[in-house]
N, C-alpha and C positions, 0 to 999 in steps of 0.2 A: 504493499499499500504506499509506503514511504517513497518507493521508486517512482510510482506513477504521480505522486504529488511533486516530486522533484522534477520530473519531465515536464509536468504541466506549467511549472514555475518557469523552467527554461523556454517554453514555447511562449508563454506570456512576455517575457523579457525579450525574446526575438521579435515579437510584434511591436512591443514598445520602441525597439530600436529601429525598425522599419518606419514606424509612425513618426519618430523624430527625424528621420532623414527625409521623409516627405514634407514635414514642416519646415525644413530648412531649404526646400526647393521651391523656387518662384514659379508658380504657374504660368503667369503672363511671359516670363523670360524663357522658359523651357517646358512647354505644355507637354511634349512627348515623354520628357524624363519624368514629369510629374506623374503622368498616367502610367507610365511603367512601374513607378515606385508603389503607386496605388494598386496596380494588378498584382504586384508581389505581395502585398499585404493580403489581398483577396485569396491568392493561391495558396499562401501559407496557412491561412485560417481554414480554408476548405480542406486541405490536405490534413489537418489535424482535428478536423470534425467540429470546428467552431463555426457552426452554419450562421448563427446571427452576425458575427464579425464579417463574414465573407458576403453576406447579403447587403450590410451596410457599405462595405467597400464598393460592391457592385453598384448599388444605387447612387453612391457618391460619384462614381466614375460617369455614370449615365447622366447626371445633372450637370457634370463638368462639360460633357461633351454637347449637350444642348445649349450651354452658355457660350461655350468657345473662348479662345483666348483674345485679350485685348478689346479694343473698340468701345462702343457705347454701353456695353454690359459689364464693364469693369467692376462697378459697386456691387452689381448683383453677384458676380463671380466671387469677389471677397467675401460677401455674406454667406454663400454657398460653402466655400472653403473654411471659413471660421467655424460655421455651424456644424458642418460633417466632421471637421477635425476635432472639435470638442466631443461630438457624439462618439466617434471612432475611438478616441482614448478613453472615454468613460466605458465603452463597451468591452475594450480590452482589459481594463482594471476589474470589471466584474464578471468577466467570461467564465462560463461554466459549461462543462460538456453534457450536462443534463437537458434533455430537449425541452422541458417545461421552463427552465430557466432561459433558454433562447427564445421561446415564445413570449415571455414577459419582457425580455430586453427589447425585442422587436416591437411590441405593443408600446413601450415607453418611448422608443424613437419616434414611432408613427405620431404619438401625441405631441412630441417635441416639435416635429416638423409640421404639424397640423396648422 
């Protein structure tokens, strides 16, 4: 049991590191790099069965692709990046492998985005 807990803590630390790298990337200056880092978060979460985090990252990516880099949507882009960045970090912080916990987390995100 302790080995599973330690493994889970390492996965969570890896996701936080990936999220930190994402936050250090400027979407307007390098949208492809930003989206690749976001995809890496999604893939890592999905690989380890953290469905809620993977879904949040996927929704985040879709929102960014709709807005696009630069232009007249710059303020909207900043709002999306800030909002989803906070949600993603919160989700990583409370991540759980239990399906009911994932459902509750996604419901919380839906309310925050509502």
